[in-house]
C-alpha positions as CSV (number, residue, x, y, z in Angstrom):
1,X,4.2,-4.6,23.1
2,X,0.6,-4.5,21.9
3,X,0.1,-2.1,19.0
4,X,-2.8,-1.2,16.8
5,X,-1.7,-0.5,13.2
6,X,-3.8,1.6,10.9
7,X,-3.8,1.8,7.1
8,X,-5.9,3.8,4.6
9,X,-4.3,2.9,1.3
10,X,-4.3,4.4,-2.2
11,X,-7.4,2.5,-3.1
12,X,-9.2,4.9,-0.8
13,X,-11.9,2.3,0.1
14,X,-11.6,2.5,3.9
15,X,-9.5,2.0,7.0
16,X,-8.0,-1.2,8.2
17,X,-7.2,-1.5,11.9
18,X,-5.3,-4.5,13.2
19,X,-3.7,-5.5,16.5
20,X,-0.2,-7.0,16.6
21,X,2.1,-8.1,19.4
22,X,5.7,-7.2,18.5
23,X,8.9,-5.6,19.6
24,X,9.6,-4.4,16.0
25,X,11.9,-7.3,15.3
26,X,10.0,-10.4,16.0
27,X,6.2,-11.0,15.6
28,X,4.5,-12.7,18.5
29,X,1.0,-12.4,17.3
30,X,-0.9,-11.2,14.2
31,X,-4.1,-10.3,15.9
32,X,-7.7,-9.6,14.6
33,X,-8.6,-6.7,12.3
34,X,-11.6,-4.7,11.4
35,X,-12.3,-2.5,8.3
36,X,-14.2,0.7,8.4
37,X,-15.3,1.4,4.8
38,X,-15.4,5.0,3.6
39,X,-18.8,6.2,2.5
40,X,-19.4,7.8,-0.8
41,X,-19.1,11.3,0.6
42,X,-15.7,10.6,2.3
43,X,-14.4,9.0,-0.8
44,X,-15.4,12.0,-2.9
45,X,-13.8,14.3,-0.4
46,X,-10.5,12.3,-0.6
47,X,-10.6,12.4,-4.4
48,X,-11.0,16.2,-4.3
49,X,-8.2,16.3,-1.7
50,X,-5.9,14.5,-4.1
51,X,-6.7,17.0,-6.8
52,X,-6.1,20.0,-4.4
53,X,-2.8,18.4,-3.3
54,X,-1.3,19.1,-6.7
55,X,-0.8,22.7,-5.4
56,X,1.2,21.6,-2.3
57,X,4.8,22.8,-2.1
58,X,5.4,22.1,1.6
59,X,4.4,19.1,3.7
60,X,2.3,21.4,5.9
61,X,0.4,23.1,3.1
62,X,-3.4,22.3,3.2
63,X,-5.0,24.1,0.2
64,X,-8.6,23.5,-0.8
65,X,-10.3,20.8,1.1
66,X,-7.2,19.2,2.5
67,X,-7.8,20.6,6.0
68,X,-11.3,19.3,6.1
69,X,-10.2,15.9,4.7
70,X,-7.5,15.7,7.3
71,X,-9.9,16.2,10.1
72,X,-12.3,13.7,8.6
73,X,-9.6,11.1,8.2
74,X,-8.3,11.6,11.8
75,X,-11.8,11.2,13.2
76,X,-12.5,8.1,11.2
77,X,-9.2,6.5,12.2
78,X,-10.1,7.0,15.9
79,X,-13.5,5.4,15.2
80,X,-11.7,2.4,13.5
81,X,-9.4,1.9,16.6
82,X,-12.5,2.0,18.9
83,X,-14.3,-0.5,16.7
84,X,-11.4,-2.9,16.8
85,X,-11.0,-2.6,20.6
86,X,-14.8,-3.0,21.1
87,X,-14.7,-6.2,19.0
88,X,-12.0,-7.6,21.2
89,X,-13.5,-6.3,24.5
90,X,-10.4,-4.2,25.1
91,X,-9.9,-0.6,26.1
92,X,-7.4,2.0,25.1
93,X,-5.5,1.1,28.3
94,X,-4.8,-2.4,26.9
95,X,-2.7,-1.1,24.0
96,X,0.7,0.5,24.1
97,X,0.9,2.3,20.8
98,X,-0.9,3.2,17.6
99,X,0.8,3.2,14.2
100,X,-1.0,5.8,12.1
101,X,-0.1,6.0,8.4
102,X,-2.7,8.5,7.3
103,X,-4.0,9.0,3.8
104,X,-1.4,9.7,1.1
105,X,-2.6,12.6,-1.1
106,X,0.6,13.3,-3.0
107,X,3.9,11.4,-3.4
108,X,6.7,13.1,-5.3
109,X,10.0,11.8,-4.0
110,X,11.8,13.5,-6.9
111,X,10.8,16.8,-5.4
112,X,11.5,15.4,-1.9
113,X,7.8,15.7,-1.1
114,X,5.3,13.2,0.3
115,X,2.1,14.1,2.2
116,X,0.0,11.8,4.3
117,X,-2.9,13.7,5.8
118,X,-3.9,12.8,9.4
119,X,-3.3,14.6,12.6
120,X,-1.2,12.4,14.9
121,X,-1.5,14.8,17.9
122,X,-5.3,14.9,17.7
123,X,-5.5,11.2,17.3
124,X,-3.3,10.6,20.4
125,X,-5.4,13.1,22.4
126,X,-8.6,11.5,21.3
127,X,-7.6,8.0,22.1
128,X,-5.4,8.6,25.1
129,X,-2.7,6.4,23.6
130,X,0.7,7.3,22.1
131,X,0.6,7.5,18.3
132,X,3.5,7.0,15.9
133,X,2.9,8.8,12.6
134,X,4.6,10.5,9.7
135,X,6.6,7.4,8.7
136,X,7.8,8.5,5.2
137,X,9.1,12.0,5.7
138,X,12.5,11.3,7.0
139,X,13.4,8.9,4.2
140,X,12.2,11.3,1.5
141,X,14.0,14.2,3.1
142,X,17.2,12.1,2.9
143,X,16.8,11.4,-0.8
144,X,15.0,8.1,-0.5
145,X,11.8,7.1,-2.3
146,X,9.8,7.0,0.9
147,X,8.2,3.8,-0.3
148,X,7.6,0.9,0.0
149,X,7.9,1.0,3.8
150,X,6.8,-2.5,4.5
151,X,9.7,-4.7,3.4
152,X,11.3,-5.0,6.8
153,X,7.9,-6.4,8.0
154,X,7.6,-8.8,5.1
155,X,11.1,-10.0,5.9
156,X,10.1,-10.7,9.5
157,X,7.0,-12.6,8.3
158,X,8.9,-14.7,5.8
159,X,11.6,-15.5,8.4
160,X,8.9,-17.3,10.5
161,X,8.1,-19.7,7.6
162,X,10.2,-22.5,6.2
163,X,9.9,-21.6,2.5
164,X,12.3,-22.2,-0.4
165,X,13.6,-18.9,-1.7
166,X,13.5,-16.4,-3.2
167,X,10.1,-15.4,-1.9
168,X,8.2,-12.3,-3.2
169,X,5.5,-10.6,-1.1
170,X,3.3,-8.6,-3.4
171,X,0.8,-6.0,-2.1
172,X,-1.7,-4.9,-4.7
173,X,-3.5,-1.8,-3.4
174,X,-4.1,1.3,-5.5
175,X,-0.3,1.0,-6.2
176,X,1.4,-2.4,-6.2
177,X,4.6,-3.0,-4.3
178,X,6.8,-6.0,-3.9
179,X,9.5,-7.2,-1.5
180,X,11.8,-10.0,-2.6
181,X,13.5,-11.9,0.2
182,X,16.4,-14.2,-0.8
183,X,18.1,-15.9,2.1
184,X,20.3,-13.5,4.1
185,X,20.7,-10.9,1.3
186,X,19.1,-7.5,2.0
187,X,15.5,-7.5,0.8
188,X,14.9,-5.8,-2.5
189,X,11.8,-3.8,-2.9
190,X,9.9,-1.3,-5.1
191,X,6.6,-0.2,-6.3
192,X,5.8,-2.2,-9.5
193,X,3.1,-0.2,-11.1
194,X,-0.5,1.0,-10.9
195,X,-2.0,-1.9,-8.9
196,X,-5.8,-1.5,-8.7
197,X,-5.9,2.3,-9.1
198,X,-6.5,2.4,-12.9
199,X,-8.9,-0.5,-12.9
200,X,-10.9,1.0,-10.0
201,X,-11.1,4.4,-11.6
202,X,-12.2,2.8,-15.0
203,X,-14.9,0.7,-13.3
204,X,-16.2,3.7,-11.3
205,X,-16.3,5.9,-14.3
206,X,-18.3,3.3,-16.3
207,X,-20.5,1.8,-13.6
208,X,-20.2,3.9,-10.4
209,X,-19.0,0.6,-8.8
210,X,-15.7,1.2,-6.9
211,X,-13.8,-1.9,-8.1
212,X,-14.0,-5.0,-10.2
213,X,-15.6,-7.3,-7.6
214,X,-14.0,-10.8,-7.8
215,X,-12.4,-9.8,-11.1
216,X,-15.7,-10.6,-12.8
217,X,-15.6,-7.9,-15.4
218,X,-12.0,-8.7,-16.5
219,X,-12.8,-12.4,-16.6
220,X,-15.4,-11.8,-19.3
221,X,-13.1,-9.7,-21.5
222,X,-10.2,-10.1,-23.8
223,X,-6.9,-8.4,-23.2
224,X,-6.0,-5.9,-26.0
225,X,-2.4,-6.9,-26.4
226,X,-1.5,-4.0,-28.7
227,X,-2.8,-1.4,-26.2
228,X,-1.1,-3.3,-23.4
229,X,2.3,-3.2,-25.3
230,X,1.9,0.6,-25.6
231,X,1.3,1.0,-21.9
232,X,4.2,-1.2,-21.0
233,X,6.5,1.1,-22.9
234,X,6.3,3.6,-20.1
235,X,9.9,4.3,-18.9
236,X,9.0,3.5,-15.3
237,X,9.0,-0.2,-16.0
238,X,12.6,-0.2,-17.3
239,X,13.9,1.4,-14.1
240,X,15.5,-1.1,-11.6
241,X,14.5,-1.1,-7.9
242,X,14.2,0.9,-5.7
243,X,11.5,3.1,-7.2
244,X,8.1,4.4,-6.1
245,X,4.9,5.9,-7.6
246,X,2.2,8.3,-6.8
247,X,-1.3,6.8,-7.1
248,X,-2.1,8.9,-10.2
249,X,1.3,8.6,-11.9
250,X,-0.1,6.7,-14.8
251,X,-3.5,8.4,-15.2
252,X,-2.5,10.9,-17.9
253,X,-0.3,8.4,-19.7
254,X,-3.1,5.8,-19.9
255,X,-5.7,8.4,-20.9
256,X,-3.4,9.6,-23.8
257,X,-2.1,6.2,-24.9
258,X,-4.6,3.4,-24.1
259,X,-7.7,4.4,-26.0
260,X,-9.9,2.8,-23.4
261,X,-12.9,4.7,-24.5
262,X,-12.9,2.4,-27.6
263,X,-13.1,-0.8,-25.5
264,X,-16.0,-2.5,-23.8
265,X,-16.2,-2.6,-20.1
266,X,-15.0,-6.2,-20.0
267,X,-12.2,-5.7,-22.5
268,X,-11.0,-2.5,-20.7
269,X,-11.1,-4.2,-17.3
270,X,-9.2,-7.2,-18.8
271,X,-6.5,-5.0,-20.3
272,X,-6.0,-2.9,-17.2
273,X,-5.8,-6.1,-15.1
274,X,-3.2,-7.5,-17.5
275,X,-1.2,-4.2,-17.1
276,X,-1.0,-4.8,-13.4
277,X,0.2,-8.4,-13.8
278,X,2.6,-7.5,-16.6
279,X,4.1,-4.6,-14.6
280,X,4.8,-7.0,-11.7
281,X,6.5,-9.4,-14.1
282,X,8.6,-6.5,-15.5
283,X,10.4,-6.4,-12.2
284,X,11.8,-9.9,-12.5
285,X,14.6,-9.2,-15.0
286,X,16.0,-6.7,-12.5
287,X,16.3,-9.3,-9.7
288,X,19.3,-11.6,-9.0
289,X,17.1,-14.6,-9.1
290,X,13.4,-15.0,-10.0
291,X,11.2,-15.7,-7.0
292,X,9.9,-19.3,-6.6
293,X,6.9,-18.1,-4.7
294,X,4.8,-15.0,-4.9
295,X,2.5,-14.2,-1.9
296,X,-0.3,-11.7,-2.8
297,X,-1.9,-9.4,-0.3
298,X,-4.1,-6.3,-0.5
299,X,-7.2,-5.9,-2.6
300,X,-5.6,-7.7,-5.5
301,X,-5.6,-10.9,-3.5
302,X,-9.4,-10.9,-3.7
303,X,-9.3,-10.8,-7.6
304,X,-8.9,-14.3,-8.9
305,X,-8.6,-13.0,-12.5
306,X,-5.6,-11.0,-11.5
307,X,-4.0,-13.9,-9.5
308,X,-4.4,-16.1,-12.6
309,X,-2.8,-13.5,-14.8
310,X,0.1,-13.1,-12.4
311,X,0.7,-16.9,-12.3
312,X,0.7,-17.0,-16.1
313,X,3.1,-14.1,-16.6
314,X,5.4,-14.9,-13.7
315,X,5.6,-18.6,-14.4
316,X,5.8,-19.2,-10.7
317,X,3.7,-20.3,-7.8
318,X,1.2,-17.6,-6.6
319,X,-0.5,-17.9,-3.3
320,X,-2.7,-15.4,-1.4
321,X,-1.6,-14.3,2.0
322,X,-4.6,-15.9,3.6
323,X,-3.3,-19.3,2.6
324,X,-0.2,-18.8,4.7
325,X,-2.2,-17.7,7.8
326,X,-1.7,-14.0,7.2
327,X,-4.5,-11.5,6.5
328,X,-4.6,-10.4,2.9
329,X,-6.8,-7.5,3.8
330,X,-5.1,-6.4,7.0
331,X,-1.4,-7.1,6.2
332,X,-0.5,-3.4,5.7
333,X,-2.3,-2.4,8.9
334,X,-0.3,-5.1,10.8
335,X,2.8,-3.7,9.0
336,X,2.3,-0.2,10.4
337,X,1.8,-1.6,13.9
338,X,5.2,-3.4,13.4
339,X,6.8,-0.2,12.0
340,X,5.5,1.9,14.9
341,X,7.2,-0.5,17.4
342,X,10.4,-0.3,15.4
343,X,10.3,3.5,15.2
344,X,9.7,3.7,19.0
345,X,12.9,1.8,19.5
346,X,14.8,3.8,16.9
347,X,15.3,0.9,14.6
348,X,15.6,1.3,10.8
349,X,12.5,1.4,8.7
350,X,14.1,2.0,5.3
351,X,17.2,0.7,3.6
352,X,19.2,1.4,0.5
353,X,17.8,-1.7,-1.3
354,X,14.2,-0.9,-0.4
355,X,13.8,2.9,-0.8
356,X,17.2,4.0,-2.1
357,X,17.9,5.7,1.2
358,X,21.6,6.6,1.6
359,X,21.8,4.4,4.7
360,X,19.4,2.5,7.0
361,X,17.1,5.1,8.4
362,X,14.5,5.2,11.2
363,X,11.5,7.5,11.0
364,X,8.2,8.4,12.4
365,X,7.1,11.1,14.8
366,X,5.7,10.2,18.2
367,X,2.7,12.0,19.6
368,X,1.8,11.5,23.3
369,X,-1.7,12.1,24.6
């Protein structure tokens, strides 16, 4: 079936929409993608929504600006689908399904709570296409971490390639997550650490620029190894997979321990970039075998300074997803198209080795127009 997958990640920089032909098991085509960037007002609204989400106790709670943010997110996702279809000279009638992740505003699996704002029913009615949404809730309700969700997609991608194993697929968004595929063993997956979130927030606070473009600031700085060692002492890094994070899980810890105010822009960026790389490397001792190849996707794949730090700390080959014919930018959007097709067929999305679910579980809620 032809599916449009949608992703607005924890970097909160915009919406990726990508088309994929899949039955939820095999991938026939990874199609084109478009990105609809968030403007400054939308990004500010989402930042406030994340703050207001701290008061959420039930998945349906919408305190503060959450209701307004949900309507905005839904409207913009519809616009992203239309922009993709227009670019391909397709209509809504040419697609079978939309996979709608929504925008995560709070992720607390320890409290069996995860909230992704976005109105699946409204999106289906607006587009006139069935929409699969709410992918994480079933796993979290069953005691799983609800993240990462993409390992089964990564496994399908790697299966198409003749690569020596083990292979790790690393997505570096606001939070970084990894899937390790080793022959026929069940994939092992987890969130590894803060990804781009801390670096993005640091750059924005200092310069009002949303990210370290091309890793340029970090490339000019020196890593403060003493501060880095303090940050790596966070107990999360000693926990074996599966495990997951909220985007802001490290914010208070870093504010209290890192002393970034005493560092220059370049040195602060270098130290936070090194934290991302080192937190990825901290997963390796928990694996049966170290991966021979790391495939990097997400915004981190556009940061050559980060990729160089990863290669140095992992002592392994590091390639960007683009070099393998995948889209580093749209890989998670493709993933949610794939997951939507799986959910429609009732196939498992999460597994004991990827989210800590008690058994393989399907998920998602289908909304028809």
